[in-house]
C-alpha positions as CSV (number, residue, x, y, z in Angstrom):
1,M,-23.5,1.6,-1.9
2,N,-23.8,5.3,-2.3
3,L,-20.8,7.4,-1.3
4,Q,-23.0,10.4,-0.4
5,A,-24.6,8.4,2.3
6,S,-21.3,6.7,3.3
7,N,-20.7,6.0,6.9
8,M,-17.2,4.8,6.5
9,T,-15.4,3.7,9.6
10,E,-11.8,2.4,10.2
11,K,-10.8,-0.6,12.2
12,R,-7.2,-1.2,13.3
13,I,-6.2,-4.8,12.2
14,T,-4.0,-7.1,14.2
15,I,-3.0,-10.7,13.7
16,A,-6.1,-11.7,15.7
17,T,-8.5,-9.6,13.7
18,A,-7.3,-10.1,10.2
19,D,-10.3,-12.1,8.9
20,E,-11.0,-14.1,5.8
21,Q,-12.4,-11.2,3.7
22,I,-9.3,-9.1,4.3
23,R,-7.2,-12.1,3.3
24,R,-9.3,-12.8,0.2
25,L,-8.9,-9.1,-1.0
26,Y,-5.2,-9.2,-0.3
27,E,-4.8,-12.3,-2.4
28,T,-6.9,-11.1,-5.3
29,A,-6.0,-7.4,-5.5
30,F,-2.3,-7.8,-5.9
31,P,-0.3,-10.0,-8.4
32,E,1.1,-13.0,-6.6
33,D,4.6,-11.7,-7.3
34,E,3.8,-8.6,-5.3
35,Q,2.5,-10.4,-2.3
36,I,4.2,-11.5,0.9
37,P,2.7,-14.9,1.8
38,W,-0.3,-14.2,4.1
39,D,1.2,-16.0,7.1
40,D,4.4,-14.0,6.8
41,L,2.4,-10.8,6.4
42,N,0.5,-11.6,9.6
43,R,3.7,-12.2,11.4
44,L,5.1,-8.9,10.2
45,V,2.0,-7.1,11.4
46,G,2.7,-8.5,14.8
47,E,6.4,-7.6,14.8
48,M,6.7,-4.4,12.9
49,P,5.1,-1.0,13.7
50,L,2.6,-1.3,10.8
51,D,-0.6,0.6,10.5
52,F,-2.9,-2.1,9.2
53,T,-6.4,-0.6,8.8
54,A,-9.7,-2.0,7.4
55,Y,-12.4,0.3,6.1
56,Y,-16.1,-0.4,6.3
57,D,-19.3,1.4,5.1
58,S,-21.6,0.6,7.9
59,E,-21.1,-3.2,8.2
60,T,-19.8,-3.7,4.6
61,F,-16.1,-4.3,4.2
62,I,-14.6,-1.9,1.6
63,G,-10.9,-2.4,1.7
64,F,-7.7,-2.0,3.6
65,T,-4.4,-0.2,3.8
66,I,-1.0,-1.1,5.3
67,V,1.3,1.8,6.1
68,Y,4.8,1.5,7.4
69,P,5.3,4.7,9.4
70,R,9.0,5.8,9.3
71,K,10.9,8.8,10.6
72,S,11.9,10.1,7.1
73,F,8.7,9.1,5.2
74,N,5.6,6.9,5.6
75,W,5.5,4.0,3.1
76,F,1.9,3.4,1.8
77,W,2.7,-0.3,1.4
78,Y,-0.7,-1.9,0.4
79,F,-3.9,-0.2,-0.5
80,A,-6.9,-2.2,-1.9
81,V,-10.6,-1.7,-2.4
82,R,-12.9,-4.6,-3.2
83,E,-13.2,-5.0,-7.0
84,E,-17.0,-4.6,-7.0
85,L,-16.7,-1.4,-5.1
86,R,-14.0,0.3,-7.2
87,G,-15.0,3.4,-9.1
88,K,-17.6,4.4,-6.4
89,G,-15.3,7.0,-4.6
90,Y,-14.2,4.7,-1.7
91,G,-10.6,4.7,-2.8
92,Q,-10.6,8.5,-2.9
93,Q,-12.2,8.6,0.5
94,I,-9.7,6.2,2.0
95,L,-6.7,8.0,0.4
96,T,-8.0,11.4,1.6
97,Q,-8.2,10.0,5.2
98,L,-4.7,8.6,4.9
99,I,-3.4,12.0,3.6
100,E,-5.1,13.7,6.5
101,K,-3.8,11.1,9.1
102,Y,-0.1,11.7,7.9
103,K,-0.6,15.5,7.2
104,G,2.6,17.4,7.1
105,Q,4.6,14.2,6.6
106,T,6.2,12.8,3.5
107,C,4.5,9.7,2.1
108,V,5.7,7.3,-0.6
109,L,4.2,4.3,-2.4
110,D,5.4,1.9,-5.0
111,M,3.2,1.0,-7.9
112,E,3.6,-1.0,-11.2
113,S,5.3,1.4,-13.6
114,T,3.6,2.9,-16.6
115,T,6.9,2.7,-18.5
116,Q,6.8,-1.1,-18.7
117,I,5.1,-2.9,-21.6
118,C,2.4,-5.0,-20.0
119,D,-1.1,-6.3,-20.3
120,N,-2.5,-3.9,-17.7
121,L,-1.0,-0.6,-18.9
122,E,-4.3,1.2,-18.9
123,Q,-5.0,0.1,-15.3
124,R,-1.6,1.3,-14.3
125,R,-2.1,4.7,-16.0
126,K,-5.4,5.2,-14.2
127,R,-3.8,4.3,-10.9
128,Q,-0.9,6.7,-11.5
129,A,-3.3,9.5,-12.5
130,F,-5.3,8.9,-9.3
131,Y,-2.2,9.4,-7.2
132,I,-1.1,12.4,-9.2
133,R,-4.6,14.0,-8.7
134,N,-4.0,13.5,-4.9
135,G,-0.7,15.3,-4.8
136,F,1.8,12.5,-5.5
137,R,4.5,12.8,-8.0
138,D,6.6,10.2,-9.8
139,T,10.2,10.1,-8.4
140,N,11.5,8.3,-11.5
141,V,13.1,5.7,-9.1
142,Y,12.4,2.2,-10.6
143,R,13.1,-1.3,-9.4
144,T,12.3,-4.5,-11.2
145,Y,11.3,-7.7,-9.3
146,N,10.0,-10.8,-10.9
147,D,9.8,-9.0,-14.3
148,I,7.5,-6.3,-12.8
149,T,8.9,-2.8,-12.9
150,M,7.9,-0.7,-9.9
151,T,8.1,3.1,-9.6
152,I,8.0,5.2,-6.4
153,M,5.3,7.9,-6.1
154,M,5.9,10.5,-3.4
155,R,3.8,13.2,-1.7
156,G,5.4,15.8,0.4
157,E,8.8,17.5,0.8
158,G,12.1,16.1,-0.2
159,T,13.4,13.5,-2.7
160,F,13.4,9.8,-2.8
161,T,16.5,7.9,-4.0
162,M,17.5,4.4,-4.8
163,Q,19.3,4.4,-1.3
164,D,16.0,5.2,0.4
165,W,14.4,2.2,-1.4
166,D,17.4,0.0,-0.4
167,D,17.0,1.2,3.2
168,I,13.3,0.4,3.5
169,I,13.8,-3.1,1.8
170,H,16.7,-3.8,4.3
171,E,14.4,-2.8,7.2
172,L,11.7,-5.2,5.9
173,Q,14.2,-8.0,5.4
174,M,15.4,-7.7,9.0
175,F,11.9,-8.6,10.1
176,W,11.1,-11.0,7.2
177,W,14.3,-13.0,7.2
178,P,15.9,-12.2,10.5
179,D,18.0,-15.3,10.7
180,D,19.4,-14.7,7.2
181,I,20.3,-11.1,8.0
182,K,22.0,-12.0,11.3
183,E,24.1,-14.7,9.6
184,G,25.0,-12.8,6.5
């Protein structure tokens, strides 16, 4: 693939159109502790106002994004490019399209923190540098789940607080575990 000759297209994904190659990328691009089980994710795509988009260069599947558009900010929830296509400019092209799509709006994402001692520190640093080059800044808001420390990166106006994080997790839980929320 040559990015110069790229004919990248987007395809909105629904429960009915989430195919096996999207699932395979989802299950290999993110640590298991950071994944929502595939069947639950598909249900959330059907129930939440998620922007689930797959990207293709001609007929070749490149990657996908899942964005949760919110009034106060858009949460760039998942962003993955097939491993063999990384480093070829596709991630940059996808992120540029996302930034343009949400132009003038604040966008946030969580990523594995570069402050945590880990086996993939260099990968985390490269990922953080990529987002910083694209106008994101580290908010210094951290949360640890399953021994993985996550940090919030933000692009746009305003600040991001621990309360913002708690709010978005609570919204997700209302869809993910609706019976538990209603009872408790």
